[in-house]
C-alpha positions in Angstrom: 136.3 74.2 137.0 133.2 74.6 134.9 132.5 71.5 132.7 130.1 71.5 129.8 129.2 68.6 127.7 127.1 68.5 124.5 127.7 72.2 123.6 127.9 71.4 120.0 125.0 69.7 118.3 127.1 67.0 116.6 128.3 65.8 120.0 124.8 65.4 121.5 124.4 61.7 122.5 121.6 59.6 121.0 120.4 56.7 123.2 117.2 54.8 124.1 115.9 57.7 126.2 115.8 60.1 123.2 112.1 59.3 122.3 111.1 60.2 125.9 113.1 63.4 125.7 111.3 64.5 122.6 108.0 63.5 124.1 108.7 65.7 127.1 109.6 68.6 124.8 106.4 68.1 122.8 104.3 68.1 126.0 106.1 71.3 127.0 105.2 73.1 123.8 101.7 71.8 123.9 101.3 73.3 127.4 102.6 76.6 126.1 100.1 76.6 123.2 97.2 75.9 125.6 98.3 78.7 127.9 98.6 81.2 125.0 95.2 80.1 123.6 93.4 80.7 126.9 90.8 83.4 126.3 91.2 84.7 129.8 95.0 85.1 129.6 95.8 85.5 125.9 97.0 88.6 124.1 94.6 90.8 122.4 94.7 89.8 118.7 93.3 93.2 117.7 96.1 95.2 119.1 97.7 97.3 116.3 101.0 96.2 114.9 103.9 98.7 115.3 106.5 99.3 112.7 109.5 97.0 113.0 112.9 98.4 113.7 115.3 97.9 110.7 118.8 96.5 111.3 121.5 95.9 108.6 124.4 93.5 109.3 127.4 93.8 107.0 129.5 90.6 107.3 133.0 90.8 105.9 133.1 87.2 104.9 130.8 84.6 103.3 127.9 82.6 104.7 129.2 79.1 105.8 132.4 80.5 107.3 132.4 79.3 110.9 133.4 82.7 112.3 130.8 84.6 110.4 128.1 82.0 111.1 128.8 82.2 114.8 128.6 86.0 114.8 125.3 85.7 113.1 124.1 83.2 115.7 125.1 85.7 118.4 123.2 88.5 116.7 120.1 86.3 116.3 120.2 85.4 120.0 119.1 89.0 120.6 117.2 89.6 117.4 115.5 86.3 116.5 114.4 85.8 112.9 110.7 85.5 114.0 110.7 88.7 116.0 107.7 91.0 115.7 109.7 94.1 116.7 112.9 93.9 114.7 113.8 93.0 111.1 117.4 92.1 110.3 119.0 92.1 106.8 122.3 90.2 106.5 124.8 91.0 103.8 127.8 88.8 103.1 130.7 90.8 101.4 132.8 87.6 100.7 136.1 89.4 101.1 138.1 86.3 101.8 137.7 85.5 98.1 137.1 88.9 96.6 139.1 91.8 97.8 139.9 94.1 94.8 139.2 97.9 95.2 136.8 97.8 92.2 134.8 95.0 93.9 134.2 97.3 97.0 133.0 100.1 94.6 130.6 97.7 92.9 129.3 96.6 96.3 128.7 100.2 97.2 126.7 100.7 94.0 124.7 97.5 94.6 123.8 98.5 98.2 122.8 102.0 97.2 120.4 100.6 94.6 119.2 97.9 96.9 118.6 100.0 100.0 117.9 103.5 98.8 114.3 103.1 100.0 115.1 101.2 103.2 115.8 103.5 106.1 117.8 101.5 108.7 117.8 102.3 112.4 121.2 100.8 113.1 124.0 99.1 111.2 126.3 96.3 112.5 129.7 95.9 110.7 131.3 92.5 111.4 135.1 92.3 111.0 137.6 94.8 109.6 136.7 94.7 105.9 133.0 95.5 106.6 134.0 98.2 109.1 136.4 99.8 106.7 133.7 99.6 103.9 131.1 101.2 106.2 133.5 104.0 107.2 134.3 104.8 103.6 130.8 104.7 102.1 128.6 105.4 105.2 127.9 109.0 104.4 126.8 108.1 100.9 124.8 104.9 101.6 123.5 105.3 105.2 123.9 108.9 106.4 123.5 109.5 110.1 122.6 105.9 110.8 124.3 104.6 114.1 127.2 102.2 113.3 128.2 99.3 115.6 131.4 97.4 114.8 132.4 93.9 116.1 135.3 91.6 115.4 137.8 94.4 114.7 141.5 93.4 114.9 144.1 95.9 116.1 141.5 98.5 116.9 142.7 102.1 117.6 140.7 105.3 118.2 142.2 106.6 115.0 139.8 104.3 113.1 136.8 106.3 114.2 138.3 109.7 114.1 135.9 112.0 112.3 133.1 109.4 112.5 129.9 110.3 114.5 127.4 108.0 116.2 129.8 105.0 116.3 130.4 102.4 119.0 131.2 98.7 119.0 133.1 95.7 120.4 136.8 95.2 120.0 138.0 91.8 118.9 141.0 91.3 121.2 142.7 88.0 120.7 144.8 87.0 123.7 147.8 85.4 122.0 150.1 85.7 125.0 147.7 83.9 127.4 147.3 81.1 124.8 151.1 80.7 124.5 151.5 80.8 128.3 149.0 78.0 128.9 150.5 76.0 126.0 154.0 76.2 127.5 152.6 75.4 130.9 150.9 72.2 129.6 153.9 71.3 127.4 157.0 72.5 129.3 159.4 70.6 126.9 158.4 72.9 124.0 161.4 74.5 122.2 159.6 75.9 119.1 156.2 77.4 118.3 155.2 77.1 114.7 152.8 79.8 113.8 150.5 78.9 110.8 148.8 81.8 109.3 147.7 83.3 105.9 148.1 86.8 104.4 144.5 87.9 104.3 143.5 91.1 106.2 142.8 89.0 109.3 146.0 87.0 108.9 148.1 90.1 108.7 146.5 91.6 111.8 147.0 88.4 113.7 150.7 88.2 112.8 151.1 91.6 114.3 149.6 90.3 117.5 152.1 87.5 117.7 155.1 89.8 116.9 154.0 92.1 119.7 154.2 89.3 122.3 157.3 87.5 121.0 159.7 89.4 123.2 158.1 88.0 126.3 159.2 84.5 125.2 162.5 85.1 123.5 164.6 83.2 126.0 162.1 80.3 126.2 161.1 79.3 122.7 161.8 79.9 119.1 159.0 81.2 116.7 158.7 80.0 113.2 156.1 81.4 110.8 154.3 79.5 108.0 152.4 82.2 106.1 153.5 81.8 102.5 152.6 78.4 101.1 150.4 76.3 98.9 148.6 73.3 100.5 151.0 70.6 99.3 154.0 72.6 100.6 152.1 73.2 103.9 151.5 69.5 104.4 155.2 68.7 103.8 156.3 71.4 106.2 153.9 70.2 108.9 155.2 66.6 108.7 158.7 67.9 109.4 157.8 69.8 112.5 160.0 68.5 115.5 158.4 66.6 118.3 159.3 69.3 120.9 157.2 71.9 119.1 153.6 73.0 119.2 151.5 74.6 116.5 149.8 78.0 117.0 147.1 78.1 114.4 145.8 81.6 113.6 143.8 81.7 110.3 144.2 79.9 107.1 141.6 80.9 104.5 143.7 81.4 101.4 147.1 80.0 100.2 149.7 81.5 98.0 147.9 80.3 94.8 144.7 82.1 95.8 142.7 79.0 96.7 140.1 79.6 99.4 139.6 77.3 102.4 137.0 77.3 105.1 138.4 77.2 108.7 137.3 73.6 109.0 139.0 72.6 105.7 142.3 74.1 106.6 142.3 72.7 110.1 141.5 69.2 108.7 144.5 69.4 106.5 146.8 70.5 109.4 145.4 68.0 111.8 145.8 65.1 109.4 149.5 65.8 109.1 150.4 67.2 112.6 151.9 65.0 115.3 152.3 67.8 117.8 149.7 69.7 119.9 147.7 72.4 118.1 146.6 75.6 119.9 144.6 78.6 118.6 142.9 81.8 119.7 139.5 81.1 118.0 136.6 79.1 119.3 135.4 77.9 115.9 138.4 75.5 115.8 137.5 73.9 119.1 136.2 70.4 118.8 137.8 69.9 115.4 141.4 69.1 116.4 142.9 71.8 118.5 143.7 71.4 122.2 142.3 74.8 123.0 143.7 78.1 124.4 142.4 81.5 125.5 139.8 81.6 122.7 138.0 84.5 121.2 134.3 83.7 120.7 132.6 84.9 117.5 129.2 84.2 119.1 130.0 86.4 122.1 131.2 89.2 119.6 127.9 89.0 117.7 125.8 88.9 120.9 127.6 91.8 122.5 127.2 93.9 119.4 123.5 93.1 119.2 123.1 94.1 122.8 124.6 97.5 122.0 122.2 97.8 119.0 119.3 96.9 121.2 120.2 99.8 123.6 120.2 102.2 120.7 116.9 101.0 119.4 115.4 101.4 122.8 116.3 105.1 122.7 119.7 105.4 124.3 122.1 107.9 122.6 125.0 106.3 120.7 127.3 108.9 122.3 126.4 107.5 125.8 127.4 103.9 124.9 131.2 103.3 125.4 133.1 101.0 123.1 133.5 97.5 124.7 137.3 97.3 124.6 137.8 94.1 126.6 137.0 91.1 124.3 134.8 88.4 126.0 137.5 85.6 125.8 137.7 82.5 127.9 139.9 79.4 128.4 138.4 76.5 126.4 139.8 73.0 125.7 138.8 69.8 124.0 138.8 66.8 126.4 139.7 64.3 123.5 142.8 66.3 122.6 143.9 66.7 126.2 143.7 62.9 126.5 145.6 62.4 123.3 148.6 64.4 124.5 148.3 63.2 128.1 147.3 66.6 129.6 145.5 66.4 133.0 142.5 68.6 133.6 143.9 69.5 137.0 146.6 71.5 135.1 144.0 73.7 133.5 142.9 77.1 134.9 139.9 76.9 137.2 137.6 78.9 135.0 138.3 76.7 131.9 135.5 75.2 129.8 136.2 71.6 128.7 134.3 70.2 125.7 133.5 66.6 125.0 134.0 65.3 128.6 132.6 61.8 129.3 128.9 62.2 130.3 127.5 61.2 133.7 124.1 59.5 133.8 122.6 62.9 134.6 124.6 64.6 131.9 123.5 62.0 129.4 119.8 62.2 130.3 119.7 65.8 131.6 117.2 66.9 129.0 115.0 63.9 129.6 115.0 64.4 133.3 114.3 68.1 133.1 111.7 67.4 130.4 109.8 65.0 132.7 110.1 67.4 135.6 108.9 70.3 133.4 106.1 68.2 132.1 104.8 67.3 135.6 105.1 70.9 136.7 103.5 72.4 133.7 100.7 69.8 133.7 100.0 70.7 137.3 100.0 74.4 136.4 97.7 73.6 133.4 95.3 71.9 135.8 95.2 74.8 138.1 94.9 77.3 135.3 92.2 75.4 133.6 90.2 75.1 136.9 90.7 78.9 137.4 89.6 79.4 133.7 86.5 77.4 134.2 85.5 79.4 137.2 86.4 82.7 135.5 84.6 81.6 132.3 81.4 80.9 134.2 81.6 84.3 135.8 82.2 85.9 132.4 79.3 84.0 130.9 77.0 85.1 133.7 78.2 88.7 133.2 77.7 88.4 129.5 74.1 87.1 130.0 73.3 90.0 132.3 75.0 92.5 129.9 73.1 91.1 127.0 69.8 91.5 128.9 70.7 95.1 129.7 71.7 95.7 126.1 68.5 94.2 124.8 66.4 96.3 127.2 68.2 99.5 126.1 68.1 98.5 122.4 64.3 97.7 122.4 63.3 100.7 124.5 65.6 103.3 123.1 63.9 106.6 122.0 65.4 106.2 118.5 64.6 103.5 115.9 67.3 100.9 115.3 67.5 98.3 112.5 70.0 96.3 110.5 69.8 95.3 106.8 71.9 92.8 104.9 73.7 93.2 101.6 70.4 92.6 99.7 68.6 95.4 101.6 66.5 93.1 103.7 65.8 93.9 107.4 67.4 91.3 109.6 67.0 93.1 113.0 65.0 96.0 114.5 64.1 97.3 117.9 60.7 97.5 119.5 60.7 101.3 119.2 60.9 101.1 115.4 58.1 98.5 115.2 55.9 100.5 117.5 56.4 103.8 115.7 55.7 102.2 112.3 52.7 100.3 113.6 54.1 96.8 113.0 55.1 93.8 115.0 58.9 93.1 115.0 58.2 89.8 113.3 56.3 91.6 110.5 59.3 93.9 109.7 62.2 91.4 109.9 62.6 89.7 106.6 61.1 92.6 104.6 63.0 94.8 102.2 63.9 98.1 103.8 62.4 99.9 100.8 58.9 98.7 101.9 58.9 101.4 104.6 60.0 104.1 102.2 57.7 106.4 100.1 57.9 106.1 96.4 60.4 109.1 96.1 62.6 107.6 98.8 62.5 104.2 97.2 63.9 105.7 94.0 66.7 107.4 96.0 67.4 104.2 97.9 67.6 102.1 94.7 70.1 104.7 93.3 72.3 105.1 96.3 72.3 101.7 98.1 75.2 100.2 96.2 77.5 103.1 97.0 76.3 103.1 100.7 77.3 99.4 100.9 81.0 100.4 100.2 81.3 103.0 102.9 81.9 102.4 106.6 79.8 105.4 107.8 77.1 107.4 106.1 75.5 110.1 108.3 72.5 112.3 107.8 70.5 110.4 105.1 67.0 111.7 104.8 64.1 109.5 103.8 60.3 109.7 103.9 59.0 106.8 106.0 55.6 105.2 105.5 53.7 103.8 108.5 51.5 100.8 108.3 48.4 103.0 108.2 49.8 104.9 105.2 50.8 108.1 107.0 54.3 109.4 106.4 57.0 111.3 108.3 60.5 112.5 107.5 63.4 110.6 109.1 67.2 111.0 109.4 69.3 107.9 109.1 72.8 107.4 110.4 74.2 104.2 108.8 77.2 102.2 110.1 78.2 99.5 107.7 80.0 96.3 108.8 82.5 95.3 106.1 84.4 92.0 105.7 88.2 91.9 105.1 87.6 92.4 101.4 85.6 95.5 101.9 82.2 93.9 101.1 79.2 94.7 103.2 78.0 92.2 105.8 75.1 94.2 107.4 74.3 97.7 108.6 73.6 99.2 112.0 71.2 102.0 111.3 69.9 104.7 113.7 66.6 106.2 112.4 65.1 109.4 114.0 61.7 111.0 113.4 62.4 114.4 111.9 58.8 115.8 112.0 59.3 118.2 114.9 62.8 119.2 113.7 61.4 119.9 110.2 58.6 122.0 111.7 61.1 124.0 113.8 63.4 124.4 110.8 60.6 125.7 108.7 59.6 128.2 111.4 63.2 129.3 111.7 63.5 129.8 108.0 60.3 131.8 107.9 61.5 133.9 110.9 64.8 134.5 109.2 63.1 135.5 106.0 60.8 137.9 107.9 63.8 139.4 109.7 65.7 139.7 106.4 62.7 141.4 104.8 62.3 143.7 107.8 66.0 144.6 107.6 65.8 145.3 103.9 62.7 147.5 104.6 64.5 149.3 107.4 67.5 149.9 105.2 65.2 151.2 102.4 63.4 153.5 104.9 66.8 154.6 106.3 68.1 155.4 102.8 65.0 157.4 102.0 65.3 159.4 105.2 69.0 160.1 104.6 68.1 161.2 101.1 65.4 163.6 102.4 67.7 164.9 105.1 70.6 165.4 102.7 68.2 167.2 100.3 66.9 169.5 103.0 70.3 170.3 104.3 71.7 170.9 100.8 68.7 172.9 99.5 67.4 174.9 102.4 70.4 175.3 104.7 72.6 175.8 101.7 70.4 178.5 100.3 70.4 180.4 103.7 74.2 180.2 104.0 74.6 181.4 100.4 72.3 184.4 101.0 74.2 185.1 104.2 77.5 185.0 102.3 76.1 187.4 99.7 75.0 189.8 102.4 78.4 189.7 104.1 80.1 190.3 100.8 77.9 193.4 100.2 78.6 194.6 103.7 82.4 194.2 103.1 82.2 196.3 99.9 80.2 199.0 101.7 82.6 199.2 104.6 85.6 199.3 102.3 84.0 202.4 100.6 83.4 204.1 104.0 86.8 203.1 105.2 85.3 201.7 108.4 87.3 199.9 111.1 84.6 197.1 111.1 85.9 195.7 107.8 88.5 193.5 109.7 85.6 191.7 111.5 83.7 190.9 108.3 86.3 188.7 106.5 86.4 186.1 109.4 82.6 186.0 109.2 82.8 185.3 105.4 85.4 182.6 106.0 83.2 181.0 108.7 80.3 180.9 106.3 82.4 179.3 103.6 83.6 176.6 106.0 80.0 176.0 107.2 78.9 175.6 103.5 81.7 173.0 103.0 80.6 171.1 106.2 77.0 171.2 105.0 78.0 169.8 101.6 80.1 167.1 103.2 77.4 166.0 105.6 74.9 166.0 102.7 77.2 163.8 100.6 77.8 161.4 103.5 74.1 161.1 104.1 73.3 160.6 100.5 75.9 161.4 97.8 74.2 163.3 95.1 76.5 161.8 92.5 74.8 158.4 93.1 71.3 159.9 92.2 72.4 162.1 89.3 75.5 160.3 87.8 75.0 156.7 88.6 76.7 153.9 90.6 80.1 153.9 88.8 80.5 157.6 89.3 79.5 157.3 92.9 82.1 154.5 93.4 84.8 156.7 91.8 83.8 159.6 94.0 83.9 157.4 97.1 87.3 156.1 96.2 88.6 159.6 95.8 87.1 160.7 99.1 88.6 157.6 100.8 92.0 158.5 99.4 91.7 162.1 100.7 90.3 161.3 104.1 92.4 158.2 105.0 95.6 159.0 103.2 95.6 155.4 101.8 96.5 154.8 98.1 93.4 153.5 96.3 93.7 152.0 92.8 90.3 151.7 91.0 89.8 149.5 88.0 86.4 149.7 86.2 85.8 147.8 83.0 82.2 149.0 82.4 80.8 152.5 81.8 77.7 152.0 83.9 75.9 149.2 85.8 72.2 148.6 84.8 70.8 148.7 88.3 67.7 150.4 89.7 68.0 153.0 92.5 67.6 150.6 95.4 70.1 148.0 94.1 72.6 150.7 93.2 72.3 152.1 96.7 72.8 148.7 98.3 76.0 148.0 96.2 77.3 151.5 97.0 76.7 150.9 100.7 78.5 147.6 100.5 81.5 149.3 98.9 81.4 152.1 101.4 81.3 149.7 104.4 84.2 147.7 103.0 86.3 150.9 102.8 85.3 151.8 106.3 86.5 148.4 107.6 89.8 149.0 105.8 90.3 152.3 107.6 89.3 151.0 111.1 90.9 147.6 111.2 93.4 146.7 108.4 96.4 149.0 108.9 96.8 149.0 105.1 98.8 151.4 102.9 97.1 150.4 99.6 93.7 149.3 98.4 93.0 147.8 95.0 89.3 148.0 93.8 87.9 146.2 90.8 84.4 146.6 89.5 83.0 144.8 86.5 80.5 142.4 85.0 81.3 138.7 84.6 78.8 136.0 83.4 75.8 138.3 83.9 76.8 139.2 87.5 78.2 142.3 89.1 81.7 141.6 90.5 83.1 143.9 93.2 86.6 143.1 94.6 88.3 145.1 97.3 91.8 144.0 98.3 94.1 145.6 100.8 97.7 144.9 101.9 97.0 145.1 105.7 97.4 142.6 108.5 94.7 140.3 107.2 91.3 139.5 108.7 91.1 136.5 111.1 88.6 133.7 111.3 87.6 134.9 114.7 86.8 138.4 113.3 84.8 136.8 110.5 82.6 134.7 112.9 82.3 137.3 115.7 78.7 138.3 116.5 80.0 141.9 117.1 81.5 142.3 113.6 78.5 144.4 112.6 80.1 145.7 109.4 80.7 142.2 108.1 77.2 141.1 109.1 75.7 144.2 107.3 77.7 143.4 104.1 76.5 139.8 104.2 72.9 140.7 104.7 72.9 143.3 101.9 74.5 140.8 99.5 72.2 138.0 100.5 69.1 140.3 100.0 70.4 141.1 96.5 70.6 137.3 95.8 74.4 137.3 95.6 77.3 135.9 97.6 80.3 137.4 99.4 83.6 135.8 100.3 86.2 137.1 102.7 89.8 135.8 102.6 92.5 137.0 105.1 96.2 136.1 104.9 98.2 137.2 108.0 100.6 139.9 107.1 99.5 140.0 103.5 96.0 141.6 103.7 92.3 140.9 103.1 90.3 140.3 100.0 86.5 140.9 99.8 84.8 139.5 96.7 81.1 140.3 96.1 79.2 138.6 93.3 75.6 139.9 92.6 73.6 138.3 89.7 71.7 140.6 87.4 68.0 140.3 86.9 66.7 139.5 83.4 65.6 143.1 82.9 69.1 144.3 84.0 70.7 141.9 81.6 68.5 143.3 78.7 69.7 146.8 79.6 73.4 145.9 79.2 
């Protein structure tokens, strides 16, 4: 037999050893605090906090009701209130006192307003009213949130039909076992008086009794008290015969609607009863009942919380079966057993007996274990502190060596390092910076950072320092630094700002690098690029001139020869027709070949240098090129021109035309488009050329590829003209090329 004493707090004995007990407990907690505070063993305070899991507990009844409070205690044994990982919200529906349908609708509206911005990870519904409420309003209030029920009377699988992600704990009161043990302990019993109310729980419990009554029909008579007011109940209890026992189920509300806590109703019954009282609930134990096979609200809440924990740790709700066997146990009150002369030997072996007389060990168990724990933990503390001292000394030695290495690296680094405070005063610098500026470290520390800047850099520093102080990182600042001898050099500064919890600057950690060589290389690179760009422009100009000359020679000289040849062939054809010669059939193919050759010469001449560009201008050349593109590629080309002519000289006109020509060439080669829209105009004293196709869209890799020579050529031509070009490709929708070339003052005047 398992015997527990002092389970309930009100039955904990108070004696002369109590001060020592509390002293032992205080020493225990002091030990724990020392261990947690140990720098060698403690948790990392800088570890990032993770988001708490959110749990909602819907209690059917009100706070203060023993059953509900014990369920909450069971839940909090798994999810304590001070948990860093879980946050539990408790709602008390108070359905013992409020049970009208409109009340539940109002609760639903209240919860929707209260929790519409609170995504819960799991919901626990305690007792039937909360479970029924959750089933009815779950899809509206908490869609797809896992639901765990507990404390459910008369559970059937029909209750969760059509509900997804539901599991829980069945509240299964063992009425038959309670009646069996009561009749075993009181064999003279002829009548069992069942005291119950007509609340939801009461109705469910009456069904349980009615279900087991046939098993006792030849042994005892059952009488139900479930429709009464308190004065009537008292009177009826006083009249119960001596050979009877009372089976107390639940009494929370009488016929008049008055509400009673479990303790209050039991106190009324106990005061009037002269016969043993049994029950199926553990919250009555220790308050007047002998006992029975008791259902534990604490166990119900704890088991439900354990199911919730499995869900929060990632287990699928569908894989967690419903706990159908309620965690019930035989429990008895020693004082009531003695009152009705029931021997403990008659009880089942696994019974728990409350309020048994305490042995010396039982009376002073906490004190004894407190002393033992104190001795053990003090010994552990001594060992840990000794180990900590040794480890601390090792760490301090390692820190000293590390600091020496850091100082050596800091002072001899190739870059200059310094720190300034919120007032801009240098508070630290390395030897490299002092050496490169021609100072001693002691001369620099304590001086304003602006002292090493040139006048122009001082003005920039005065303007920007306040904003720099509010940013954690500022990279690539450029300042002109003045050495002690007055010479200057450009420097790049990367500033890392240490901020306090309010975002205010404490100091900076700045890396400063001499940019003299880099500036020289950059200047050489710029000059080299400028030379290459000028050379490219010159080559383009030379190429255009050569193309113009070749086109002119082909058009003029070769065209004249072919024209003369065609005239001669035409004369020959007429002569042969007069003479009716058989050779006339050979002349016509020769004339056709000459005509085709003339067309080829004209096409080659136009491709080398379209004459329309020289004689009719850029707009006419763009219109001609668009028409040629339409004929050659078979791609629809829509041209929109909102100016009659562009006021450009020959070289700039040629460059714009070649940009347009190269863009159309790229469309043919790469886009797969079926339509091109071209817009040419003048906006804000700039020439705007936009070419948009509906092809597959240019990719970023194509734009940045070093082998995309067409794009490179367009960019270089536009850059030489002082303009800018933008490419935008959308996969599956096409590519847009936008060219913007500013007009010169002379060109603007010619508009």
